[in-house]
C-alpha positions in Angstrom: 0.0 0.0 0.0 1.4 1.0 -2.4 2.9 -2.0 -4.2 6.6 -1.2 -4.6 9.8 -2.9 -5.9 10.5 -4.4 -2.5 7.2 -6.3 -2.8 8.1 -7.3 -6.3 11.4 -8.8 -5.1 9.5 -10.8 -2.5 7.1 -12.1 -5.1 9.8 -12.9 -7.6 11.7 -14.8 -4.9 8.5 -16.7 -3.9 8.0 -17.7 -7.6 11.2 -19.6 -7.5 10.1 -21.9 -4.7 6.6 -23.0 -5.7 4.6 -24.2 -8.7 1.7 -21.9 -8.0 1.8 -18.6 -6.1 -1.1 -16.8 -4.6 -0.5 -13.2 -3.7 -3.0 -12.0 -1.1 -3.9 -8.3 -1.2 -5.4 -7.7 2.3 -7.6 -4.6 2.3 -9.4 -3.3 5.3 -12.6 -1.3 5.5 -10.6 1.6 7.2 -8.0 2.1 4.5 -8.2 4.9 2.0 -6.4 3.1 -0.9 -9.0 0.8 -2.5 -8.2 -2.9 -2.5 -9.3 -3.4 -6.1 -6.8 -0.7 -7.2 -4.0 -2.5 -5.4 -5.0 -5.8 -6.8 -5.0 -4.3 -10.3 -1.4 -3.1 -9.9 -0.2 -6.6 -9.2 -2.4 -8.2 -11.9 -1.0 -5.8 -14.5 2.6 -6.5 -13.3 2.2 -10.3 -13.4 -0.2 -10.5 -16.3 2.3 -12.7 -18.3 2.6 -15.3 -15.5 0.0 -18.0 -15.3 1.6 -19.3 -12.1 0.8 -16.1 -10.2 -2.7 -15.5 -8.9 -3.5 -12.2 -7.3 -6.4 -12.5 -4.8 -8.1 -9.8 -2.9 -9.0 -10.4 0.7 -11.3 -7.6 2.0 -11.8 -7.6 5.7 -13.3 -5.6 8.6 -10.9 -4.3 11.2 -13.5 -5.1 13.8 -12.9 -8.8 12.9 -9.2 -8.9 12.0 -6.4 -6.7 13.4 -4.7 -4.3 11.0 -1.2 -4.4 12.4 2.3 -5.7 11.6 2.8 -6.6 15.2 4.6 -9.9 15.8 2.2 -11.6 18.2 1.0 -15.1 18.6 -2.6 -14.0 19.2 -2.6 -11.7 16.1 -0.8 -14.4 14.0 -3.3 -17.1 15.0 -6.3 -14.9 14.0 -4.8 -14.2 10.6 -3.6 -17.8 10.0 -7.1 -19.1 10.7 -8.5 -16.7 8.0 -5.7 -17.8 5.6 -6.6 -21.4 6.1 -10.2 -20.5 4.9 -9.0 -18.4 1.9 -6.1 -20.5 0.6 -6.4 -24.0 2.2 -4.4 -25.7 -0.5 -1.2 -23.7 0.3 1.8 -25.6 1.7 4.3 -22.7 1.9 4.1 -19.1 3.2 6.7 -16.6 2.1 7.1 -13.3 4.0 9.6 -10.6 5.0 8.1 -10.4 8.4 9.1 -12.0 11.7 5.4 -13.1 12.2 5.7 -15.3 9.2 7.0 -18.2 11.4 4.0 -17.9 13.7 1.5 -17.8 10.9 3.1 -20.9 9.2 3.1 -22.8 12.5 -0.6 -22.2 13.1 -1.4 -23.2 9.5 0.8 -26.3 9.8 2.9 -25.4 6.7 6.5 -24.2 6.0 7.6 -20.6 6.2 10.3 -19.3 3.9 11.6 -15.9 4.9 13.0 -13.3 2.4 15.2 -10.3 3.3 13.7 -9.7 6.7 16.3 -6.9 7.2 15.0 -5.2 4.0 18.5 -4.9 2.6 17.7 -5.8 -1.0 15.2 -2.9 -1.5 15.5 -0.5 1.4 12.1 1.0 1.4 8.7 0.7 3.1 5.3 1.5 1.8 4.6 3.8 4.8 7.5 6.0 3.7 6.4 6.1 0.1 2.9 7.1 1.1 4.2 10.3 2.8 5.8 11.5 -0.5 5.5 9.2 -3.6 7.4 11.7 -5.7 10.5 11.5 -3.6 10.6 7.7 -3.9 9.3 7.5 -7.5 12.1 5.0 -8.6 10.8 2.5 -6.1 7.4 2.3 -7.8 6.6 -0.3 -10.6 5.1 1.1 -13.8 1.7 -0.3 -12.9 1.6 2.0 -9.8 2.9 5.2 -11.2 -0.2 6.4 -13.1 -2.1 6.4 -9.8 0.3 8.9 -8.2 1.5 10.9 -11.1 0.5 14.6 -11.2 -0.5 16.0 -14.6 -0.6 19.7 -15.6 -2.1 20.7 -18.9 -1.5 24.0 -20.8 -4.4 25.1 -22.9 -5.2 28.1 -25.0 -5.8 29.3 -28.6 -2.9 29.5 -31.1 0.0 31.8 -30.4 -0.4 32.1 -26.7 2.9 30.5 -25.7 1.7 27.1 -24.7 4.7 25.2 -26.1 7.3 27.6 -24.8 5.8 27.7 -21.4 5.4 23.9 -21.2 9.1 23.5 -22.1 10.1 26.0 -19.5 8.0 24.4 -16.8 9.2 20.9 -17.5 12.8 22.1 -17.2 12.1 24.1 -14.0 10.4 21.2 -12.3 12.5 18.4 -14.0 9.2 17.0 -15.1 8.3 14.8 -18.1 7.1 16.8 -21.1 4.3 15.7 -23.4 4.7 17.8 -26.6 1.6 18.6 -28.7 1.0 15.9 -31.2 -0.9 18.2 -33.4 2.2 20.2 -34.2 3.8 17.1 -35.6 0.8 15.6 -37.4 -0.9 18.8 -38.7 1.5 21.4 -40.1 -1.2 23.8 -41.3 -4.1 24.7 -39.0 -6.1 25.8 -42.0 -5.9 22.4 -43.8 -6.7 19.2 -42.0 -9.5 16.5 -41.8 -11.4 14.8 -39.1 -9.2 11.8 -39.7 -6.2 13.9 -38.9 -7.8 14.9 -35.6 -8.4 11.3 -34.7 -4.8 10.6 -35.3 -3.8 13.6 -33.1 -6.1 12.4 -30.3 -4.7 8.9 -30.4 -1.0 9.9 -30.6 -1.3 12.5 -27.9 -2.9 9.9 -25.6 0.0 7.5 -26.3 2.5 10.2 -25.4 0.7 10.9 -22.1 0.6 7.1 -21.4 4.4 6.9 -21.9 5.1 10.0 -19.9 3.1 9.0 -16.8 5.4 6.0 -16.2 8.5 8.1 -16.9 11.2 9.3 -14.5 9.2 12.1 -12.9 6.1 12.2 -10.8 5.1 15.4 -12.6 4.0 15.5 -16.2 3.6 18.8 -18.1 1.3 18.4 -21.1 1.1 20.8 -24.0 -2.6 20.9 -25.1 -5.1 18.1 -24.6 -8.1 16.3 -26.0 -10.5 19.2 -25.3 -8.5 21.4 -27.7 -8.7 18.7 -30.4 -12.5 18.5 -29.7 -12.7 22.3 -30.1 -11.1 22.2 -33.5 -13.5 19.5 -34.6 -16.5 21.5 -33.4 -15.3 24.8 -34.9 -14.1 23.5 -38.3 -16.5 20.6 -38.9 -19.4 21.3 -36.7 -19.4 18.0 -34.9 -17.9 16.3 -31.9 -15.0 13.9 -32.3 -15.8 10.4 -31.2 -13.1 9.4 -28.8 -12.7 6.2 -26.8 -13.1 6.5 -23.0 -9.5 5.5 -22.4 -8.3 8.5 -24.4 -10.2 10.8 -22.1 -9.0 8.9 -19.0 -5.4 9.4 -20.1 -6.0 13.1 -20.7 -7.5 13.7 -17.3 -5.3 16.2 -15.4 -4.9 17.6 -11.9 -4.4 21.2 -13.0 -5.5 23.0 -16.2 -3.8 26.3 -17.1 -5.5 28.4 -19.7 -3.3 30.9 -21.5 -5.2 34.0 -22.5 -4.9 35.7 -25.9 -3.5 39.0 -24.5 -0.1 38.6 -26.0 1.1 39.7 -29.5 -0.1 37.3 -32.3 2.7 35.7 -34.3 1.8 34.1 -37.6 4.4 31.4 -38.3 2.8 30.4 -41.7 0.8 27.5 -40.4 -1.6 29.2 -38.0 -5.1 30.5 -38.4 -5.6 34.2 -39.3 -5.9 36.3 -36.1 -9.7 36.7 -36.4 -10.1 32.9 -36.6 -7.6 32.5 -33.8 -9.9 34.6 -31.5 -12.9 32.6 -32.7 -11.0 29.4 -31.7 -10.4 30.9 -28.3 -14.1 31.2 -27.8 -14.6 27.7 -29.0 -12.0 26.3 -26.6 -13.6 28.0 -23.7 -17.1 26.7 -24.7 -15.6 23.2 -25.0 -14.0 23.3 -21.6 -17.3 24.5 -20.1 -19.2 21.7 -21.9 -16.9 19.0 -20.4 -16.9 20.6 -16.9 -13.2 21.4 -17.0 -12.2 24.2 -14.6 -9.1 25.9 -15.9 -7.1 28.6 -14.2 -6.3 31.6 -16.5 -2.7 32.6 -17.0 -2.2 36.1 -18.4 0.3 39.0 -18.7 3.8 39.1 -20.0 5.8 36.0 -20.7 7.7 36.3 -17.3 4.5 36.9 -15.5 2.9 33.8 -17.1 5.8 31.6 -16.0 5.7 33.0 -12.5 1.9 32.4 -12.2 2.2 28.8 -13.6 5.1 27.9 -11.2 3.2 29.1 -8.2 0.1 27.1 -9.2 2.1 24.0 -9.8 4.0 24.4 -6.5 0.6 24.6 -4.7 -0.6 21.4 -6.4 2.6 19.5 -5.5 2.4 20.7 -1.9 -0.9 18.8 -1.4 -0.5 15.3 0.1 -1.3 12.1 -1.9 -4.4 10.9 -0.2 
């Protein structure tokens, strides 16, 4: 809670000593991190192994103690439940001193692994306090749950790409560059098919970035801007799979206002259409219930505002 690389080492060790391994995810009614989420992390990690079965054991703390205390009484209570849940097991593998007590009660063998926690010196309780600081201890299946995503929005020529690059460098964050800039070179000449390609490619970039080296991802433009182009240029919504929207979901949306000098780089809309696009963007965000914080002023002022907002976001605990 969360699953980390120390757990993975334990599981991989256990796999070497049995024909079939059941990993029990014990989730109490008092814990904030949902049991099914934790189960899914392990299922994704071990999806390629038929010998590993990830089983969820949901329990009431009024019936079973939620403690890592090494106690005969506590161990006996849990061992009796384990006998009900996995009666066919002949071996228990743990990194805890109480493993011997549990095994004795169950009448099976205990195999300890790295009780001193020397192989992977980390504990889930420490990670919970600040996942970003211990990012390298998290498997890829866990990272999307804890990653923080910031999206920069706005009409053309408002500095989204420049600011996104600056922010990524400032926070040492992963950067998702706008897919549309690579796939559509001329904002006045594209098709709905092109917009579908943009939406899919941009989602793929976000998916890769959220399991990258940083717990913060800065995203230049998102699916709502692509939807806005579809509505403005073709008068219809873009049919997008739910998973694309899920990947685009962010923790902070920054909307860059059009109060900076317009620069025509040869592939942008005329200024009048650019302002119409600004209205379309805002309407699209309103339609999808996206609350964005406006960023305005000079280029240095925009950077300062964005940094302050992101720092506030990162200061909040992961609960």
